[in-house]
C-alpha positions as CSV (number, residue, x, y, z in Angstrom):
1,X,-27.6,16.6,24.6
2,X,-30.7,14.5,23.8
3,X,-30.0,11.4,21.8
4,X,-32.2,8.4,20.7
5,X,-31.1,5.3,22.5
6,X,-31.6,1.6,21.7
7,X,-32.5,0.7,25.2
8,X,-32.5,-3.1,24.5
9,X,-32.7,-5.0,21.4
10,X,-36.1,-5.4,19.7
11,X,-38.5,-3.5,17.9
12,X,-39.3,0.2,17.2
13,X,-40.5,0.7,20.9
14,X,-37.0,0.1,22.2
15,X,-35.9,3.6,20.9
16,X,-36.1,6.2,23.7
17,X,-35.1,9.9,23.8
18,X,-32.5,10.3,26.8
19,X,-29.9,12.5,27.8
20,X,-26.4,11.7,27.2
21,X,-23.0,13.4,27.5
22,X,-22.1,15.9,24.9
23,X,-19.1,14.8,22.7
24,X,-15.9,16.6,22.5
25,X,-13.8,17.3,19.2
26,X,-10.1,16.1,18.9
27,X,-7.5,18.1,17.2
28,X,-8.7,17.1,13.7
29,X,-12.4,16.9,14.3
30,X,-15.3,19.0,14.1
31,X,-18.4,19.3,16.6
32,X,-21.6,19.7,14.7
33,X,-25.1,20.8,16.0
34,X,-27.2,18.4,14.1
35,X,-30.4,19.6,12.6
36,X,-31.3,16.6,10.8
37,X,-30.3,12.9,10.3
38,X,-31.9,10.0,8.3
39,X,-32.7,6.3,8.6
40,X,-31.1,3.4,6.8
41,X,-31.6,-0.3,6.9
42,X,-28.6,-0.6,9.0
43,X,-30.3,1.3,11.7
44,X,-33.1,-1.2,12.0
45,X,-30.5,-4.2,12.0
46,X,-28.5,-2.4,14.8
47,X,-31.7,-1.8,16.9
48,X,-32.2,-5.7,16.9
49,X,-28.9,-6.2,18.4
50,X,-27.4,-7.6,15.1
51,X,-25.3,-4.9,13.9
52,X,-22.5,-3.9,16.0
53,X,-21.0,-0.5,15.8
54,X,-17.4,0.2,14.5
55,X,-14.7,0.5,17.3
56,X,-14.9,3.8,19.1
57,X,-18.5,4.2,18.2
58,X,-21.5,4.1,20.8
59,X,-23.5,1.2,20.0
60,X,-26.9,2.1,21.5
61,X,-27.2,5.5,19.4
62,X,-27.9,4.7,15.7
63,X,-27.6,7.3,12.8
64,X,-25.2,7.0,10.0
65,X,-25.7,10.5,8.5
66,X,-26.2,14.0,9.4
67,X,-26.6,17.7,8.4
68,X,-26.1,20.6,10.8
69,X,-24.0,23.5,11.9
70,X,-20.3,23.6,12.9
71,X,-20.4,24.4,16.6
72,X,-16.6,24.0,17.3
73,X,-13.4,22.8,15.6
74,X,-10.2,21.1,16.6
75,X,-7.0,23.0,16.9
76,X,-5.8,21.5,13.6
77,X,-8.9,21.9,11.5
78,X,-8.6,24.2,8.4
79,X,-11.4,23.1,6.0
80,X,-14.4,24.4,7.8
81,X,-15.2,27.2,10.1
82,X,-17.6,27.6,13.2
83,X,-21.1,28.3,11.9
84,X,-20.8,26.9,8.5
85,X,-23.4,24.3,7.6
86,X,-22.2,21.0,6.7
87,X,-23.4,17.2,6.1
88,X,-21.5,14.0,5.8
89,X,-21.3,10.3,6.7
90,X,-21.0,9.0,10.3
91,X,-19.8,5.7,11.7
92,X,-23.0,6.0,14.2
93,X,-24.3,8.3,16.8
94,X,-26.3,10.7,14.2
95,X,-29.6,10.3,16.2
96,X,-28.3,13.0,18.7
97,X,-28.2,16.8,19.0
98,X,-24.7,16.8,18.5
99,X,-21.8,14.7,16.8
100,X,-18.2,14.6,16.2
101,X,-16.5,13.7,13.0
102,X,-13.3,14.0,11.2
103,X,-13.1,17.3,9.2
104,X,-12.4,15.3,6.0
105,X,-15.7,13.6,6.6
106,X,-17.8,16.7,6.1
107,X,-19.2,18.8,3.0
108,X,-20.3,22.3,2.9
109,X,-24.1,22.4,2.2
110,X,-24.9,24.4,-1.0
111,X,-26.6,27.7,-0.1
112,X,-30.1,26.6,-1.2
113,X,-30.0,23.2,0.4
114,X,-32.1,22.5,3.2
115,X,-31.0,20.4,6.4
116,X,-33.4,17.8,5.6
117,X,-32.5,17.2,1.9
118,X,-28.5,17.3,2.8
119,X,-29.2,14.8,5.5
120,X,-30.7,12.6,3.2
121,X,-27.8,12.3,0.9
122,X,-24.6,10.8,2.2
123,X,-25.3,7.1,2.8
124,X,-27.5,6.6,-0.4
125,X,-25.6,8.5,-2.8
126,X,-22.0,7.5,-1.4
127,X,-23.1,3.9,-1.7
128,X,-24.8,4.2,-5.2
129,X,-22.2,6.2,-6.8
130,X,-19.3,3.8,-5.3
131,X,-21.4,0.7,-6.5
132,X,-22.1,1.7,-9.9
133,X,-18.9,3.3,-10.9
134,X,-16.3,2.5,-8.5
135,X,-17.1,-1.4,-8.3
136,X,-19.0,-1.9,-11.6
137,X,-17.6,0.7,-14.0
138,X,-20.9,1.5,-15.4
139,X,-20.5,3.4,-18.7
140,X,-22.8,5.1,-21.2
141,X,-24.9,2.9,-23.5
142,X,-24.8,-0.1,-20.9
143,X,-28.0,-1.1,-18.9
144,X,-28.5,-1.6,-15.3
145,X,-31.1,-3.5,-12.9
146,X,-31.6,-1.7,-9.8
147,X,-33.4,-3.6,-7.2
148,X,-36.0,-1.8,-4.5
149,X,-35.8,1.0,-6.8
150,X,-38.0,3.1,-4.3
151,X,-35.4,2.7,-1.5
152,X,-32.7,5.6,-0.7
153,X,-30.1,3.7,-2.5
154,X,-32.5,2.8,-5.5
155,X,-33.7,6.6,-5.9
156,X,-30.0,7.8,-6.0
157,X,-28.7,5.0,-8.4
158,X,-31.3,5.4,-11.1
159,X,-30.7,9.1,-11.2
160,X,-26.6,8.6,-11.4
161,X,-27.3,5.6,-13.9
162,X,-29.6,7.9,-16.0
163,X,-27.3,10.6,-15.9
164,X,-24.4,8.9,-17.6
165,X,-26.6,7.5,-20.3
166,X,-27.3,3.9,-19.0
167,X,-30.6,2.1,-19.8
168,X,-32.3,1.8,-16.4
169,X,-34.3,-1.5,-15.2
170,X,-35.7,-1.3,-11.7
171,X,-37.8,-3.6,-9.4
172,X,-40.5,-2.2,-6.7
173,X,-43.4,-3.6,-4.9
174,X,-46.2,-1.2,-6.5
175,X,-47.1,0.6,-9.7
176,X,-47.0,3.9,-7.6
177,X,-43.3,3.4,-6.7
178,X,-42.6,2.6,-10.1
179,X,-44.2,5.7,-11.6
180,X,-42.4,7.9,-9.2
181,X,-39.1,6.2,-10.2
182,X,-40.0,6.7,-13.8
183,X,-40.0,10.5,-13.2
184,X,-36.2,10.2,-11.7
185,X,-35.0,8.2,-15.0
186,X,-36.4,4.6,-14.5
187,X,-36.7,3.4,-18.4
188,X,-38.4,0.0,-17.5
189,X,-40.2,-1.0,-14.2
190,X,-41.0,-4.3,-12.8
191,X,-43.6,-4.7,-10.1
192,X,-42.1,-7.9,-8.5
193,X,-45.5,-9.1,-6.9
194,X,-46.9,-9.2,-10.5
195,X,-44.0,-10.2,-12.7
196,X,-40.6,-12.1,-12.6
197,X,-37.7,-9.4,-13.1
198,X,-35.7,-12.2,-14.8
199,X,-38.3,-12.5,-17.4
200,X,-38.7,-9.0,-18.1
201,X,-35.1,-8.6,-18.5
202,X,-34.6,-11.4,-20.9
203,X,-37.6,-10.1,-23.1
204,X,-36.7,-6.4,-22.9
205,X,-32.9,-7.2,-23.9
206,X,-34.0,-9.9,-26.2
207,X,-32.1,-12.5,-24.2
208,X,-28.9,-10.6,-23.9
209,X,-29.3,-9.7,-20.3
210,X,-28.1,-6.4,-18.3
211,X,-24.5,-5.3,-17.9
212,X,-25.0,-4.4,-14.2
213,X,-27.0,-5.3,-11.3
214,X,-27.2,-3.3,-8.0
215,X,-28.8,-5.6,-5.4
216,X,-30.0,-5.0,-2.0
217,X,-32.1,-8.2,-1.6
218,X,-29.5,-11.0,-1.7
219,X,-30.4,-14.8,-1.6
220,X,-33.9,-14.8,-3.0
221,X,-32.5,-12.8,-6.1
222,X,-29.3,-14.6,-6.6
223,X,-30.3,-17.0,-9.4
224,X,-32.6,-14.7,-11.1
225,X,-29.6,-12.0,-10.8
226,X,-27.3,-14.4,-12.5
227,X,-29.8,-15.3,-15.2
228,X,-30.2,-11.6,-15.8
229,X,-26.7,-10.7,-16.4
230,X,-25.2,-10.4,-19.8
231,X,-21.8,-11.9,-20.5
232,X,-19.1,-10.0,-18.8
233,X,-21.8,-8.5,-16.6
234,X,-21.2,-7.1,-12.9
235,X,-23.2,-7.6,-10.0
236,X,-22.8,-5.5,-6.8
237,X,-24.4,-6.7,-3.5
238,X,-25.1,-3.6,-1.3
239,X,-27.4,-5.6,1.1
240,X,-29.1,-8.8,2.0
241,X,-32.6,-7.7,3.1
242,X,-33.9,-11.2,1.9
243,X,-31.2,-13.4,3.2
244,X,-27.4,-13.9,2.9
245,X,-27.0,-17.8,2.4
246,X,-27.3,-19.4,-1.0
247,X,-26.4,-22.4,-3.1
248,X,-25.4,-21.9,-6.7
249,X,-24.0,-23.4,-10.0
250,X,-20.3,-21.8,-10.5
251,X,-20.5,-22.8,-13.8
252,X,-23.1,-19.9,-14.5
253,X,-20.4,-17.2,-13.4
254,X,-17.6,-18.9,-15.1
255,X,-19.5,-19.6,-18.4
256,X,-20.7,-16.0,-18.7
257,X,-17.3,-14.6,-17.1
258,X,-19.3,-12.7,-14.5
259,X,-18.0,-10.5,-11.9
260,X,-19.6,-10.1,-8.4
261,X,-18.8,-7.6,-5.9
262,X,-19.8,-7.1,-2.1
263,X,-19.6,-3.7,-0.4
264,X,-20.7,-1.9,2.7
265,X,-19.7,1.6,4.0
266,X,-19.9,1.4,7.6
267,X,-17.3,-1.1,8.1
268,X,-14.5,0.6,5.9
269,X,-11.5,2.2,7.3
270,X,-11.9,6.0,8.0
271,X,-9.4,6.7,5.2
272,X,-11.8,5.1,2.6
273,X,-14.8,6.7,3.8
274,X,-12.7,10.0,3.7
275,X,-11.7,9.4,-0.1
276,X,-15.6,8.7,-0.8
277,X,-16.5,11.8,0.7
278,X,-14.1,13.9,-1.4
279,X,-15.2,12.0,-4.4
280,X,-18.9,12.6,-3.8
281,X,-17.9,16.4,-3.4
282,X,-16.1,16.7,-6.6
283,X,-18.3,14.4,-8.8
284,X,-22.0,14.3,-7.3
285,X,-22.4,17.4,-5.4
286,X,-22.1,19.6,-8.5
287,X,-25.0,17.6,-9.9
288,X,-27.2,18.2,-7.2
289,X,-26.4,21.8,-7.0
290,X,-27.4,22.1,-10.8
291,X,-30.7,20.2,-10.3
292,X,-29.5,17.4,-12.6
293,X,-30.1,15.2,-9.9
294,X,-32.0,15.7,-6.7
295,X,-32.5,14.5,-3.0
296,X,-35.7,12.1,-2.8
297,X,-37.3,12.7,0.6
298,X,-40.2,10.7,1.5
299,X,-41.2,11.9,4.8
300,X,-39.8,13.7,8.0
301,X,-40.4,12.7,11.5
302,X,-39.2,14.6,14.6
303,X,-36.6,13.1,16.9
304,X,-39.0,12.2,19.3
305,X,-40.7,10.0,16.9
306,X,-37.8,8.0,15.6
307,X,-39.8,4.7,16.8
308,X,-42.6,5.6,14.5
309,X,-40.1,6.5,11.6
310,X,-38.6,2.8,12.1
311,X,-42.2,1.1,12.2
312,X,-42.8,3.1,8.8
313,X,-39.7,1.8,7.3
314,X,-40.3,-1.7,8.2
315,X,-43.6,-1.6,6.6
316,X,-41.6,-0.5,3.2
317,X,-44.0,2.3,2.8
318,X,-41.3,4.9,1.7
319,X,-40.2,5.9,-1.6
320,X,-36.9,7.7,-1.0
321,X,-35.3,8.8,2.4
322,X,-37.1,9.0,5.8
323,X,-35.3,11.9,8.0
324,X,-35.5,12.7,11.6
325,X,-35.6,16.6,12.1
326,X,-33.8,17.7,15.3
327,X,-35.2,21.0,16.6
């Protein structure tokens, strides 16, 4: 089968389409003919050689999600059948024509959903839903600040937060991204190139702060985040694009009785990923089917242009997901 390989650590140019052996499903697995996969920031870090794959997963084929058609099933598989359209989270290997995954890691695609739309869902909606509700227990009437609102996680998080009745704040690098986010439910947008989000939050909340912060930036935003949280506020870290090391005054956390969570998906045990998959199928998929929330796809590249897709993501041009289509 064809797959995009990281031929050596480096820039987008190290991504090459090559032939590799087809995977074979085990007794509890499904073999999927992949029709689309999607980019995530983790793919870029993996390409640079700084994000090793989990045990048992090829480290030279990126890709943390997919959508496709079941081509074969293991002898103990009962939840899906050959020919069904499915999508799901992966530990890696999504930039390929075929993948193998456990049957409990896939979800049947809704009838009217396209492969491109389905491939854009798992990483960002699993992450956003887990971060906002499992970790931070966001509730109706509360307020949430979502950094990088134009990212895949950001576009998923703002829709989920708005659906439960939260007031939504968000940061982005341009007025255009903030306008698009407003269409998804963003109440108060902050162009971080023009304004300090801390000042905006303090002004809009009359000094109270927000109840929840979802952050993908890390170190540069740490102090501003702590200042922006209300008493008993919760913050969840799902990325460190700006850096991971900080010096801080722990008295701020203690005085406000703050709670800070760190979370990732890829490194979790398979059982936890399966549980998140089933939770998504129960709680989020019906909202997508009904149209109350929606996939947000920025652009689609053919598999052969994966290097262009990576360069596009690194330029921070996208609003929503970047998808690779596999013919």
